[in-house]
C-alpha positions in Angstrom: 268.1 93.6 137.5 269.8 92.6 134.3 271.9 89.4 134.4 274.7 89.2 131.9 276.6 86.0 132.8 277.7 83.1 130.6 277.0 79.5 131.7 280.8 78.8 131.7 281.4 81.8 134.0 278.8 80.4 136.4 279.9 76.8 136.4 283.7 77.3 136.1 285.8 74.2 136.6 284.2 73.0 139.8 282.8 69.6 138.5 282.3 67.2 141.4 279.9 64.5 140.2 277.0 63.5 138.0 273.3 62.8 138.4 272.0 59.3 138.8 268.7 57.8 137.9 265.5 58.1 139.9 265.7 62.0 140.1 262.6 64.0 140.8 261.7 67.7 141.4 262.2 67.1 145.2 265.4 65.0 145.3 268.2 64.3 142.8 270.6 61.4 143.6 274.2 62.2 142.7 277.4 60.2 142.6 280.5 62.2 143.6 283.9 61.7 141.9 286.6 60.0 143.8 289.5 62.0 145.3 289.2 65.6 146.6 285.5 66.1 145.7 284.2 63.2 147.8 286.6 64.1 150.7 285.8 67.8 150.8 282.0 67.9 150.2 279.8 68.7 153.2 276.1 68.7 153.8 274.3 72.0 153.1 276.7 73.0 150.3 275.2 74.7 147.3 275.4 72.7 144.1 274.6 73.4 140.4 273.3 70.6 138.1 273.5 71.2 134.3 272.2 68.9 131.6 274.7 69.6 128.8 273.1 67.1 126.4 269.9 69.1 126.3 270.9 72.7 125.7 268.5 75.4 126.9 267.3 73.4 129.9 267.6 75.2 133.2 270.5 74.8 135.6 269.3 73.4 138.9 270.4 75.2 142.0 270.2 72.8 144.9 271.5 72.1 148.4 273.4 68.9 149.2 271.9 66.5 151.8 272.3 62.9 152.9 275.9 62.0 152.2 276.3 58.2 151.9 279.7 56.4 151.9 279.3 53.1 150.0 281.4 50.1 148.9 280.2 47.0 146.8 281.8 44.4 149.0 281.6 45.9 152.5 277.8 46.2 152.6 275.8 46.4 155.7 273.7 43.4 156.6 276.0 41.1 154.5 278.6 38.9 156.2 281.9 39.4 154.3 284.2 37.1 156.2 286.6 39.8 157.5 285.0 39.4 160.9 287.1 36.2 161.3 290.3 37.8 159.9 290.6 41.3 161.2 294.0 41.9 159.7 292.5 41.5 156.2 290.7 44.8 156.4 294.0 46.6 155.7 294.9 44.3 152.8 291.8 44.1 150.7 291.2 46.5 147.9 288.2 48.7 148.7 286.1 50.2 145.9 284.6 53.0 147.9 282.2 55.6 146.4 280.1 58.4 147.6 276.5 59.2 146.8 274.5 62.2 147.9 271.0 63.7 147.4 270.5 67.2 146.2 267.3 69.0 147.1 266.4 71.4 144.2 265.9 75.0 145.3 265.5 77.0 142.1 265.9 76.9 138.3 268.5 79.2 136.8 267.2 80.1 133.4 269.5 80.0 130.4 269.2 81.3 126.8 271.9 81.1 124.1 274.5 79.9 126.6 273.8 82.8 128.9 272.1 83.1 132.3 268.9 85.2 132.0 267.2 84.8 135.3 266.0 82.5 138.1 262.8 80.8 139.0 261.8 79.4 142.4 259.4 77.0 140.8 261.4 73.8 140.1 259.7 71.8 137.3 262.6 70.4 135.3 264.1 67.0 136.3 267.7 66.5 135.0 268.5 63.4 133.1 271.0 60.8 134.5 274.5 61.8 133.7 273.9 65.6 134.1 277.0 67.2 135.5 277.1 68.5 139.1 279.2 71.5 140.0 280.1 73.0 143.4 279.1 76.7 143.7 282.2 78.8 143.8 281.0 82.1 142.2 278.8 83.1 145.2 278.6 86.7 144.0 276.7 85.5 140.9 274.3 83.4 143.0 273.7 86.5 145.2 272.9 88.6 142.2 270.5 86.0 140.9 268.7 85.7 144.3 268.4 89.5 144.5 266.3 89.5 141.3 263.5 87.6 143.2 262.9 90.7 145.4 260.3 92.6 143.5 260.2 96.0 145.2 262.8 98.7 144.9 264.1 98.4 148.5 267.5 97.1 149.3 267.3 93.5 150.5 267.8 92.6 154.1 271.0 90.6 154.7 271.6 89.0 158.0 274.3 86.6 156.9 275.8 84.4 154.3 275.3 80.8 153.3 276.7 78.3 155.8 279.5 77.1 153.5 279.5 79.4 150.6 280.5 82.5 152.6 280.5 84.7 149.5 276.8 83.9 148.9 274.8 86.5 150.7 271.2 85.5 151.3 269.0 88.5 150.4 265.8 88.6 152.4 262.7 90.3 151.0 261.8 93.4 153.1 258.3 93.3 151.6 257.4 90.5 154.1 258.5 92.1 157.3 254.9 92.9 158.0 254.0 89.2 157.7 255.8 88.6 161.0 259.0 86.7 161.9 259.8 84.0 164.4 263.3 83.2 165.7 263.6 79.9 167.6 266.6 78.0 169.1 268.1 76.6 172.2 270.0 78.7 174.7 273.5 79.6 173.3 272.7 79.4 169.6 272.7 83.1 169.1 269.0 84.1 168.8 269.6 87.6 170.3 272.5 88.2 167.9 270.4 87.2 164.9 267.6 89.5 166.1 270.1 92.3 166.6 271.3 92.1 163.1 267.8 91.8 161.8 266.7 94.9 163.7 269.6 96.9 162.3 268.8 95.9 158.8 265.1 96.7 159.2 265.7 100.1 160.8 268.4 101.2 158.3 266.9 99.8 155.1 263.2 100.0 155.4 260.5 102.5 156.5 259.8 100.6 159.8 260.5 102.0 163.3 261.3 99.2 165.8 260.4 98.8 169.5 262.3 96.0 171.3 261.0 94.6 174.6 264.1 93.3 176.3 262.8 90.8 178.9 266.0 90.4 180.9 267.6 93.8 180.1 270.8 92.0 179.0 270.4 91.2 175.3 269.7 94.5 173.6 270.2 97.4 176.0 274.0 97.1 175.8 273.9 97.7 172.0 271.6 100.7 172.1 272.2 102.7 175.4 271.3 106.0 173.7 267.8 104.8 172.8 267.0 102.6 175.8 264.2 103.4 178.2 263.7 101.7 181.6 260.1 100.4 181.8 259.9 102.1 185.2 259.7 105.4 183.3 256.5 104.2 181.4 253.1 104.8 182.9 251.2 101.7 183.9 247.8 101.1 182.6 244.8 100.1 184.9 245.7 96.4 184.7 249.3 97.1 185.6 248.3 99.2 188.6 245.9 96.5 189.7 248.6 93.9 189.5 251.1 96.1 191.4 248.7 96.5 194.4 247.7 92.8 194.2 251.3 91.7 194.7 252.2 94.4 197.2 249.1 93.9 199.4 249.5 90.1 199.3 246.0 89.6 198.0 244.3 86.6 196.4 242.4 86.5 193.2 239.3 87.1 195.2 240.2 90.8 195.2 240.7 91.1 191.5 237.5 92.9 190.7 238.1 95.5 193.4 241.6 96.2 192.2 240.7 96.4 188.5 238.2 99.2 189.2 240.6 100.8 191.6 243.3 100.7 188.9 241.1 102.4 186.4 240.1 105.2 188.9 243.7 105.7 190.1 245.0 105.9 186.5 242.8 109.0 185.9 244.1 110.7 189.1 247.8 110.1 188.6 248.4 113.4 186.7 246.7 115.3 189.5 248.8 113.7 192.2 252.0 114.2 190.2 251.2 117.9 189.8 250.5 118.3 193.6 253.8 116.7 194.4 255.7 119.0 192.0 254.1 122.2 193.3 254.4 121.6 197.1 257.1 122.9 199.4 256.6 119.9 201.7 256.9 116.9 199.4 257.1 114.4 202.2 253.9 115.5 203.9 252.1 115.8 200.6 253.1 112.3 199.7 251.6 111.0 202.9 248.3 112.9 202.1 248.3 111.2 198.6 248.9 107.8 200.3 245.9 108.4 202.6 243.7 109.5 199.7 244.6 106.4 197.6 243.9 104.2 200.6 240.5 105.8 201.1 239.7 105.4 197.4 240.6 101.7 197.5 238.4 101.1 200.5 235.5 103.1 199.0 235.5 101.1 195.7 235.7 97.8 197.6 232.7 98.9 199.8 230.7 100.1 196.8 231.3 96.7 195.1 229.9 94.8 198.1 233.0 94.1 200.3 232.3 93.3 203.9 233.4 95.8 206.6 236.3 93.5 207.8 237.5 93.3 204.2 237.5 97.0 203.8 239.4 97.4 207.1 241.9 94.8 206.0 242.6 96.7 202.8 243.3 99.8 204.8 245.7 98.0 207.1 247.5 96.3 204.2 248.0 99.7 202.6 249.5 101.0 205.8 251.9 98.2 206.5 252.8 96.9 203.0 252.8 100.0 200.7 255.0 102.9 201.8 254.3 106.4 200.4 257.8 106.4 198.8 256.9 103.2 196.9 253.8 104.8 195.4 255.9 107.7 194.3 258.6 105.6 192.6 256.4 102.9 191.1 253.3 104.9 190.1 253.8 108.7 190.2 257.4 108.8 188.9 256.7 107.3 185.5 257.1 110.1 183.0 256.4 108.5 179.6 252.9 107.7 178.3 252.4 104.8 175.9 251.8 107.5 173.2 255.2 108.9 173.9 256.8 105.5 173.3 255.4 105.4 169.7 256.9 108.8 169.0 260.2 108.0 170.6 260.5 104.9 168.4 260.2 107.1 165.4 262.9 109.5 166.7 265.1 106.5 167.3 264.4 105.4 163.7 265.7 108.7 162.5 269.0 107.9 164.3 269.1 104.5 162.6 268.4 102.6 165.8 265.5 100.8 167.5 263.8 102.0 170.8 264.6 99.4 173.5 262.3 99.0 176.5 264.3 97.4 179.4 261.7 95.3 181.3 264.1 93.8 183.8 263.2 96.2 186.7 259.5 95.4 186.8 258.6 93.5 189.9 256.2 91.0 188.4 255.8 89.3 185.0 252.2 90.6 184.9 253.4 94.2 185.1 255.8 93.5 182.2 252.9 92.0 180.2 250.8 95.0 180.9 253.4 97.4 179.6 253.9 95.3 176.4 250.1 95.0 175.9 249.5 98.7 176.5 252.1 99.8 174.0 250.9 97.4 171.4 247.3 98.5 172.0 248.4 102.1 171.6 249.6 101.2 168.2 246.1 100.2 167.2 244.7 103.5 168.6 247.3 105.4 166.5 246.1 103.5 163.4 242.4 104.3 164.2 243.1 108.0 164.8 245.1 108.4 161.6 242.8 106.5 159.4 239.2 106.8 160.6 238.8 110.0 162.7 239.2 112.5 159.9 236.4 113.5 157.5 238.1 111.6 154.7 239.0 108.0 154.9 242.7 107.4 154.0 245.3 104.7 154.3 248.1 105.6 156.7 250.2 102.5 157.8 251.9 102.6 161.2 255.2 101.2 159.8 256.2 99.7 163.1 257.8 96.4 164.1 257.5 95.1 167.7 260.3 92.7 168.9 259.4 90.5 171.9 262.3 88.8 173.5 261.6 85.6 175.5 258.2 85.6 173.8 257.0 82.5 175.7 256.2 84.9 178.6 253.9 87.0 176.5 252.3 84.8 173.9 250.8 81.8 175.6 247.7 81.1 177.7 245.2 83.9 178.0 245.1 87.5 179.1 245.4 91.1 177.9 249.0 91.0 176.6 248.6 87.7 174.6 245.4 89.1 173.1 247.2 92.2 171.8 250.0 90.2 170.3 247.5 87.9 168.7 245.7 90.8 167.1 248.9 92.1 165.5 249.6 88.6 164.3 246.2 88.3 162.7 245.6 91.9 161.4 248.8 93.8 161.5 250.1 93.1 158.0 247.4 95.4 156.5 248.8 98.3 158.5 252.5 97.4 158.3 252.4 96.5 161.9 254.9 93.6 162.3 256.1 91.2 165.0 259.5 89.6 165.6 259.1 86.9 168.3 262.2 85.2 169.8 261.8 82.1 172.0 263.6 78.9 173.0 260.4 76.9 172.6 257.2 76.7 170.5 255.1 74.0 172.0 253.1 75.6 174.9 255.1 78.8 174.4 253.7 80.5 171.3 249.9 80.3 170.9 248.8 78.3 167.8 246.8 81.3 166.5 249.9 83.5 166.7 252.4 81.1 165.2 250.0 80.3 162.4 250.5 83.9 161.2 254.3 83.8 161.4 255.4 83.6 157.8 259.2 83.8 158.1 261.0 81.5 160.5 264.7 81.3 161.6 265.4 78.1 163.6 268.5 76.5 164.9 269.1 73.6 167.4 265.9 73.4 169.4 265.3 72.6 173.1 262.8 69.9 172.4 262.5 67.5 169.4 258.7 68.2 169.2 259.4 71.8 168.3 260.6 70.8 164.8 257.2 69.3 164.2 255.6 72.4 165.5 257.6 74.5 162.9 256.6 72.0 160.2 252.9 72.6 161.0 253.1 76.3 159.9 255.9 76.6 157.4 257.6 74.5 154.7 260.8 72.9 156.0 261.1 70.2 153.4 264.4 68.3 153.7 265.3 69.4 157.2 265.2 67.1 160.2 266.9 66.8 163.6 270.0 65.4 162.1 270.4 68.6 160.1 269.9 70.7 163.2 272.5 68.7 165.1 275.2 69.9 162.7 274.5 73.6 163.4 276.8 75.6 165.6 276.1 79.0 167.3 275.2 81.7 164.8 273.9 79.2 162.3 270.2 79.1 161.5 267.9 77.8 158.8 265.6 80.4 157.3 262.3 79.4 155.7 259.2 81.3 154.6 258.2 84.3 152.7 261.4 86.4 153.2 263.6 83.6 152.0 264.2 84.2 148.3 264.2 80.4 147.7 261.2 79.7 149.9 262.7 76.3 150.8 264.8 76.2 154.0 268.5 77.2 153.6 271.3 77.3 156.2 272.9 80.7 156.9 275.7 81.9 159.1 274.7 85.1 160.8 276.9 88.2 160.7 279.3 88.5 163.6 278.1 91.0 166.2 280.8 92.7 168.1 280.6 92.4 171.9 280.0 95.6 173.8 282.7 96.1 176.5 
């Protein structure tokens, strides 16, 4: 993208202050002019610093942090005498002034009094006295930021800068496959941010998107035409095992029996479904299926060494706790295979929408986890079949993003689901198999091996102060602390990481999402 902008056009008449001594590539102290500039400035505003005395040096694009109100006489820790004469505070002449610190974000490159480009690598330190301007031409900054996106795809835009509303923050779609995390306390607008992010990905990139809606309240309302209830998706062996474990009121002692039983029953479900569809006496046939399933469970338990009283107990539990109609609705009535889900996501992509899986009707968390794990694992089977089963080896990416809402339920501890998510986090980028994880918490919520592979992070006010340190462990959030987060309101997030054109954290206001009535 060619930039044809003069320095005067970029800076305008928005002079607000000048650089002080002790500047560095990480922090530039600035004094703000008295009057309107010092009254109106706010933390997180974008600023430009230009060293006019040294032509050809870059203009520093930075973000304003740490506003300090100062006065030579009324200094803290110094007794000034007004304590004894309170009325004097209104009579003395106060020489107030305001200093701030600006964190450099990028260098705007200049040549012959014209802007020619932008560099994220800040190496130039402005001299004291360099002039500081408030960003007013946000459209110019947006154009400059867009030049940092190397591929030909349109940038992903989820919002504008917090204060400079005409500065859109273009995010690089190249790094969607490097995984995204969205973290914030309840009420900060995580699901709205994810919704905007999903729409941008589906409509501007080659990726299809599958959204796992944990509560069935955050995404299903926006995409009713491409939403599937999880009760329509076939359970895998582990899901079947968990279903019977809960319904039969069994302890973990029976896990081995039920896992083998789940694997056997999974193979027979198509046969049972066909029998029910072809019979004239559905109710009677369903009772026969129930008896056969009960016998199969008892036989497997006996084969694996269960005692006779345990075998009889399993039969009685099947009789009293699992009605034939329940087997039909929870096992035999599921019409979509996990392979179907991958294809349905691609069809939804053709409509410019994601495929949403409503998990809210599943009876147990483990069944939800099994469905999530099975669909993610199916993605790996798709990759294997397309790339390695043919006579010639070829590279066919899956181009799929999996969105996991309330991710703390699926990405912590151990188990099948967490292992599948972790595999995508570690290996998915090669095959354009991406993750978007949304959660209130990080500590003891997102496994360290998973979050270490999240390379773009959106974060707002957090539920626990320790979570900010957790974010700091796997991404650069230089210059942001809890005091910065405290100033955020709903729909405001910091973005940091690879998709961020500036790499350093910057505050954005997410596009407004219209409520569905």
